[in-house]
C-alpha positions in Angstrom: 3.4 14.8 -12.3 -0.6 14.9 -12.1 -2.3 18.0 -12.6 -6.1 18.9 -11.2 -8.0 21.8 -10.0 -9.5 22.6 -6.5 -12.3 25.3 -5.9 -12.1 27.6 -2.6 -12.7 30.8 -1.9 -10.5 33.7 -2.3 -10.5 37.0 0.7 -13.2 38.3 -1.3 -15.9 35.2 -0.4 -15.7 34.5 -4.4 -14.9 31.0 -5.9 -11.9 30.1 -7.2 -10.1 27.4 -8.7 -6.9 26.1 -7.5 -4.5 24.5 -9.9 -2.6 21.7 -8.2 0.3 20.0 -9.1 2.3 17.0 -7.4 4.7 14.0 -8.3 6.6 11.9 -6.3 8.3 13.6 -4.8 5.9 15.7 -2.6 4.3 12.3 -2.2 7.2 10.8 -0.2 7.3 14.0 1.5 3.8 14.3 3.0 3.1 10.8 3.6 6.6 10.6 4.8 7.5 6.7 3.6 10.7 6.8 4.2 12.2 5.8 0.6 13.4 6.9 -2.3 14.5 7.7 -6.3 17.3 5.3 -5.7 15.6 1.7 -4.3 14.1 -0.7 -6.5 10.5 -0.8 -7.5 11.0 -4.3 -9.5 12.5 -7.2 -7.2 14.2 -10.9 -9.1 11.4 -12.7 -9.5 13.9 -15.5 -7.9 13.9 -14.4 -4.6 10.6 -13.6 -4.2 9.9 -16.7 -4.6 12.5 -18.6 -2.9 11.6 -16.2 0.5 7.6 -17.2 -0.7 9.0 -20.9 -0.1 10.1 -19.9 3.4 6.9 -18.3 4.2 5.0 -21.6 3.5 3.4 -20.2 0.1 1.8 -23.8 -0.9 1.2 -23.3 -4.1 2.6 -23.3 -7.5 5.4 -20.3 -8.4 4.1 -19.7 -11.6 0.5 -19.3 -11.4 -1.5 -17.0 -9.1 -0.1 -15.7 -5.4 -3.3 -16.5 -3.0 -3.5 -15.4 0.7 -4.7 -18.5 1.5 -1.9 -20.5 0.3 0.4 -19.2 2.8 0.8 -20.2 6.9 -1.0 -17.5 9.3 1.2 -15.0 10.6 2.1 -14.0 6.7 -1.2 -13.9 5.5 -2.6 -12.5 8.4 0.4 -9.7 6.9 -0.2 -9.6 3.4 -4.3 -9.3 4.4 -2.6 -5.4 5.9 -0.7 -4.7 2.6 -3.1 -5.6 0.2 -6.1 -3.9 2.3 -4.1 -0.7 2.8 -2.2 -0.2 -0.4 -4.7 -1.9 -2.9 -6.2 0.1 -5.8 -9.1 -2.1 -6.5 -12.5 -3.2 -5.5 -11.7 -6.6 -5.2 -10.3 -10.0 -5.4 -8.5 -9.0 -2.3 -7.5 -12.4 -2.0 -4.6 -12.6 -5.4 -1.8 -11.3 -4.4 -0.1 -9.1 -7.9 3.5 -8.9 -8.8 4.0 -5.1 -6.9 2.8 -6.5 -3.6 4.5 -9.9 -4.4 7.5 -7.1 -4.4 6.2 -5.0 -1.6 5.8 -7.8 0.8 9.5 -8.7 0.3 10.9 -5.8 1.0 9.6 -6.0 3.9 10.2 -9.2 5.7 13.8 -9.3 4.1 13.6 -5.8 5.9 15.1 -4.1 2.4 14.5 -1.0 0.9 11.5 -0.7 -1.9 10.6 2.8 -3.5 6.4 2.4 -2.8 5.6 6.0 -3.2 6.3 5.4 -7.1 4.1 2.5 -6.5 1.3 4.5 -4.5 1.8 7.5 -7.0 1.8 4.6 -10.6 -1.4 3.9 -9.9 -3.1 7.0 -8.2 -2.1 8.9 -11.6 -3.9 5.8 -13.3 -7.1 5.6 -11.6 -7.7 9.7 -11.3 -6.5 10.4 -14.7 -8.5 7.7 -16.2 -11.7 9.8 -16.7 -14.9 10.1 -14.8 -16.3 6.5 -14.8 -13.6 5.1 -12.6 -13.9 4.5 -9.2 -10.9 6.8 -7.2 -9.4 4.3 -4.5 -7.0 6.1 -2.7 -9.2 9.3 -1.6 -7.3 10.0 1.7 -3.9 10.0 -0.2 -5.7 12.4 -2.9 -7.3 14.9 0.8 -3.7 14.4 2.2 -1.8 15.7 -1.0 -4.6 18.3 -1.8 -4.5 19.7 2.4 -0.8 20.4 2.0 -0.4 22.6 -1.1 -3.2 24.0 -1.2 -4.0 25.9 1.8 -7.2 27.5 3.6 -9.6 25.1 2.1 -12.1 25.0 4.4 -13.1 21.7 6.0 -16.7 20.7 7.0 -16.3 18.9 10.8 -18.7 16.3 10.0 -17.2 15.0 6.8 -15.8 11.2 7.3 -12.7 12.2 5.8 -11.9 15.3 7.3 -9.5 15.8 10.2 
């Protein structure tokens, strides 16, 4: 469960704090990712490594998984997944274990609990304090828009839709 507060104006024009709470189920409903709690988060490593060999991976299977070690079509797919879901500020060439699992499920057309992965990293980053950069601003804005109705939008705001 994630807790935070949003400031908005009430019907009298006074600023009030509105507490928001959301969990994986809310995130799944808002993002419409089509996964469920029953879908796996961890895929057997042997399955992933076998698939990655078929995808043209040229590195060591027990080392770092770098995009540059894949054939061009898979390199592009991995790049799209990493940039769309990464919670890091850099090091986009190296893929982590959960990216390995997501890409394996995408290629094999298997179910995967993407909502839980996004939620876990979102909570870790947002809960880290003010010194931590928020890596999911669009996702958080979508959750706030769904949970707190009537927040005024600035048309010049880059995040406004």
